[in-house]
C-alpha positions in Angstrom: 67.5 97.9 117.1 68.6 98.3 113.5 72.1 99.7 113.2 72.9 102.8 111.2 75.9 102.3 108.9 77.8 104.8 110.9 77.4 102.7 114.1 79.4 99.7 112.9 82.1 100.1 110.2 84.3 97.3 109.1 87.4 97.8 107.0 89.2 94.6 106.0 91.4 92.9 103.5 94.8 91.3 102.8 96.4 94.6 101.7 97.6 95.8 105.1 98.7 99.2 103.8 95.3 100.2 102.3 93.4 98.8 105.3 95.5 100.7 107.7 95.3 103.9 105.7 91.5 103.9 105.1 90.8 102.9 108.7 92.9 105.8 110.0 91.2 108.2 107.6 87.8 107.0 108.7 88.7 107.3 112.4 90.0 110.9 111.8 86.7 111.9 110.0 84.5 110.3 112.6 86.4 111.9 115.5 86.7 115.3 114.0 85.1 117.9 116.4 84.7 115.3 119.2 86.7 115.0 122.5 89.8 112.9 122.1 89.3 111.3 125.5 85.9 109.9 124.5 87.5 107.3 122.2 89.1 104.0 122.8 91.6 102.3 120.4 92.2 98.7 121.2 95.0 96.8 119.5 93.6 93.7 117.8 96.9 91.8 117.4 96.4 88.7 119.5 99.2 86.2 119.9 96.9 83.4 121.1 93.2 82.6 121.8 93.2 83.8 125.4 94.5 87.2 124.2 91.8 87.3 121.4 89.1 86.6 124.0 90.5 89.3 126.3 90.4 91.8 123.4 86.7 90.9 122.8 85.9 91.6 126.4 87.7 94.9 126.3 85.7 95.9 123.2 82.5 94.9 125.0 83.4 96.9 128.1 84.4 99.9 126.0 81.1 99.9 124.2 79.1 99.6 127.4 81.0 102.3 129.3 79.2 105.6 129.1 81.4 108.3 127.6 82.5 111.0 130.1 82.1 113.8 127.5 79.0 114.3 125.3 79.1 113.5 121.6 80.1 110.4 119.7 82.3 107.8 121.2 84.4 105.7 118.8 85.6 102.2 119.8 88.3 101.1 117.3 89.3 97.4 117.1 92.5 98.1 115.3 94.3 95.5 113.1 92.4 92.4 114.4 94.2 89.2 113.4 91.7 86.7 114.9 88.8 87.2 112.5 90.3 84.9 109.8 90.4 81.2 109.3 93.3 80.5 111.7 94.0 78.3 114.7 93.6 81.4 117.0 90.4 82.4 115.2 88.8 79.0 115.5 89.8 78.4 119.1 87.0 77.9 121.7 88.2 80.9 123.8 88.1 83.2 120.8 84.6 82.0 119.8 83.3 82.7 123.3 84.7 86.2 123.2 83.2 86.9 119.7 79.9 85.5 120.8 79.8 88.0 123.6 80.3 90.8 121.1 77.7 89.2 118.8 75.1 89.3 121.5 75.9 93.0 122.2 75.7 94.0 118.5 72.5 92.0 118.0 70.9 93.9 120.9 71.9 97.2 119.3 74.7 99.7 120.1 74.0 102.9 122.0 73.2 105.8 119.8 76.3 107.7 120.8 78.8 104.8 120.2 80.5 103.8 116.9 82.3 100.5 116.5 85.1 100.7 114.0 86.8 97.3 113.1 89.9 97.0 110.9 91.3 93.5 110.1 93.9 92.1 107.8 92.6 88.5 108.2 88.8 88.3 107.7 86.9 85.2 106.8 83.5 86.2 105.5 82.0 82.7 106.3 82.4 83.2 110.0 79.2 84.0 111.9 80.6 87.1 113.7 82.0 88.5 110.5 78.7 88.0 108.7 77.0 89.9 111.5 79.5 92.8 111.2 78.9 93.1 107.4 75.1 92.8 107.8 74.9 95.3 110.7 76.8 98.2 109.2 79.0 99.5 106.3 82.1 97.8 105.1 85.1 98.3 102.8 87.4 95.6 101.4 91.0 96.2 100.3 92.7 93.0 99.1 95.9 92.5 97.3 95.5 91.6 93.6 95.9 87.9 93.0 99.1 87.8 90.8 98.4 84.1 89.9 95.3 85.2 87.9 95.3 87.2 84.7 94.2 90.8 84.9 96.1 91.6 88.1 98.3 94.1 86.3 95.6 96.7 85.9 94.7 96.6 89.6 98.3 97.2 90.5 98.6 99.9 87.8 95.6 101.8 89.3 97.2 101.7 92.8 100.6 102.9 91.4 98.9 105.6 89.2 97.0 107.0 92.1 100.0 107.0 94.4 102.1 108.7 91.7 99.4 111.3 91.0 99.3 112.3 94.7 103.0 113.2 94.4 102.6 115.0 91.1 104.3 112.2 89.1 103.3 110.9 85.7 104.5 107.5 84.3 105.1 107.2 80.6 103.6 104.2 79.0 106.4 101.7 79.1 107.6 102.9 82.6 104.3 102.0 84.2 104.2 98.6 82.6 107.7 97.7 83.9 107.0 99.2 87.3 103.9 97.1 87.7 105.8 93.9 87.1 108.8 94.8 89.3 106.9 95.6 92.5 104.8 93.2 94.5 101.0 93.4 94.9 101.4 95.1 98.3 100.4 98.8 98.3 102.9 99.5 101.0 105.8 98.5 98.7 104.2 100.3 95.7 104.0 103.5 97.7 107.5 103.1 99.1 109.0 102.6 95.6 107.1 105.6 94.3 108.5 107.7 97.2 112.0 106.6 96.3 111.4 107.6 92.6 110.0 111.0 93.8 113.1 111.8 95.7 115.3 110.5 92.9 113.7 112.8 90.3 113.6 115.9 92.5 111.3 118.8 91.8 112.7 119.5 88.3 111.4 116.4 86.6 108.0 114.9 87.1 107.8 112.3 84.3 108.9 108.8 85.3 110.7 107.0 82.4 111.5 103.4 81.7 115.2 104.0 82.6 114.2 105.6 85.9 112.4 102.3 86.8 115.4 100.2 85.8 117.6 102.5 88.0 115.5 102.6 91.1 113.3 99.5 91.3 114.8 96.1 92.0 114.1 93.2 89.6 111.9 90.3 90.5 111.2 87.1 88.6 107.8 88.4 87.6 109.4 91.6 86.3 112.1 89.8 84.4 109.7 87.5 82.7 107.6 90.5 81.7 110.6 92.3 80.3 111.7 89.3 78.3 108.2 89.1 76.8 108.2 92.9 76.0 111.8 92.6 74.5 110.7 89.8 72.3 107.6 91.7 71.2 109.7 94.8 70.5 112.4 93.0 68.6 115.1 93.9 71.1 117.2 90.8 70.7 120.3 91.8 72.9 118.0 93.0 75.7 116.1 89.7 75.7 119.3 87.6 75.7 120.7 89.7 78.5 117.6 89.1 80.6 117.5 85.4 79.8 121.1 84.9 80.9 120.4 86.8 84.1 117.5 84.6 84.9 119.4 81.4 84.0 122.3 82.5 86.3 119.7 82.9 89.1 118.8 79.2 88.7 115.6 79.5 86.7 114.9 76.6 84.3 114.9 77.2 80.6 111.6 75.4 80.1 110.1 77.6 82.7 111.3 80.8 80.9 109.7 79.5 77.6 106.4 78.7 79.2 106.2 81.9 81.3 107.7 84.5 78.9 107.8 83.3 75.4 104.5 81.4 74.9 102.1 83.8 76.7 103.6 86.7 74.7 103.1 84.9 71.4 99.6 83.9 72.3 98.7 87.5 73.1 100.3 88.7 69.9 98.4 86.2 67.8 95.1 87.2 69.5 96.0 90.9 69.0 96.9 90.3 65.3 93.7 88.5 64.5 91.5 90.9 66.4 93.2 94.1 65.2 93.2 93.0 61.6 89.6 91.7 61.6 88.0 94.6 63.5 90.4 97.5 62.6 91.4 98.2 66.2 94.0 100.9 66.9 96.0 100.4 70.1 97.0 104.0 70.4 94.3 104.8 73.0 93.6 102.4 75.8 90.1 103.5 76.5 89.0 103.4 72.9 90.7 100.0 72.4 88.9 98.5 75.4 85.6 99.9 74.2 86.0 98.3 70.8 87.2 95.1 72.3 84.0 94.9 74.3 81.9 95.1 71.1 83.5 92.3 69.1 81.5 89.1 68.7 81.5 86.4 71.4 83.4 83.9 69.2 86.2 86.4 68.8 86.2 87.2 72.6 87.3 83.5 73.1 90.7 84.5 71.9 91.2 86.8 74.8 92.6 85.5 78.1 90.2 85.6 81.1 90.5 87.3 84.5 89.8 85.5 87.7 86.2 86.6 87.6 85.8 85.1 84.1 85.7 88.5 82.3 88.0 89.1 79.3 91.5 90.4 80.1 92.1 93.1 77.5 95.3 94.3 79.1 97.7 91.7 77.7 96.1 92.0 74.2 96.4 95.8 74.4 100.1 95.6 75.3 100.8 93.0 72.6 98.9 95.1 70.0 101.2 98.1 70.7 104.3 96.0 69.7 102.9 94.1 66.7 104.4 96.3 64.0 104.6 94.4 60.7 104.5 90.9 62.3 102.2 88.7 60.2 99.9 86.0 61.6 101.8 83.3 59.7 105.1 84.5 61.2 103.6 84.5 64.7 102.2 80.9 64.2 105.7 79.8 63.0 107.2 81.3 66.2 104.8 79.5 68.4 105.7 76.2 66.7 109.4 77.0 67.3 108.6 77.4 71.0 107.0 74.0 71.0 110.1 72.5 69.3 112.5 74.3 71.7 110.4 73.1 74.7 110.6 69.5 73.4 114.3 69.6 72.8 115.0 70.9 76.3 113.1 68.1 78.0 114.2 65.3 75.6 117.8 66.1 74.7 121.1 67.3 76.2 121.2 70.5 74.1 122.7 73.5 75.9 119.7 75.4 77.4 121.3 78.8 77.0 121.9 78.2 73.3 118.4 77.0 72.7 116.9 80.1 74.4 119.3 82.4 72.5 118.3 81.0 69.1 114.7 81.1 70.0 114.9 84.7 71.1 116.7 85.7 67.9 114.1 84.0 65.8 111.1 85.5 67.7 112.5 89.0 67.8 113.5 89.1 64.2 
């Protein structure tokens, strides 16, 4: 029989916090008004293939067992770890267990039974997973890929929503720094916001840049971001302090140039050309994005791309806010200085700290 979307529900993704939260919320909604003893929650954390197979058979038996009380029966496979591309997932015992469930699902679940699956590891190419997605409704919650451009906006949305739930509001610079100091995990994001909420108390609800510096630990990604922003804003002493901190932690000077200096300059050059040519004002993000979408295709090529190939307006928007009176010729000269500094670091014995200090002073002036 064809399954209704409420008979099979799959919630999956690499963001364990969001998957757990949404699966719990879905279970609470489905079970509202029903008898608690009618439902079965089965832990899906299997240490090996035999355990995974045993869990599959438990799910099968739970689905086939007639509920003692009338109404909907929910069978929740909670936090399954054997639906991904892993040794346990590919094992013969696991495959046999999943095949048993596949046969049961293909034959149709009873009208009064709902199968809820939550999984942190989920390979969409596997036959059983394809059947789950085809047979019911699904939601995916994955961590942003911080190796790809455009991840900042995804983290900003998660952080903004979590802050709003607690009555907090980030000012512009505070949110940017927060995004680059936390990881892509929603659990850490929410945990850090809870700390900030307690720190501010009930009297103050606006989160400032200084609050983030006081409460959220620095990471390499965050320091690189702050070096870039300090250079864009002309804050020489702050840039030098951050550079020295990162060098003391063992980071290579060439890596700092390529991760902080050059991307910042490229974004500023793109912002300078686009803002001057098309009269863009970076005061309002929504309006800025709307106008960016309307510029000609050849101008769009200046904009970095996201993982999906669409333009990443975020970095250009941030750079445009800090442009001030910087001219295109000055920015091009700065980019050339980065090239010269990079070459000197890899081909000479010049002091790395001195090279970065001089470069920061030149770029921030």
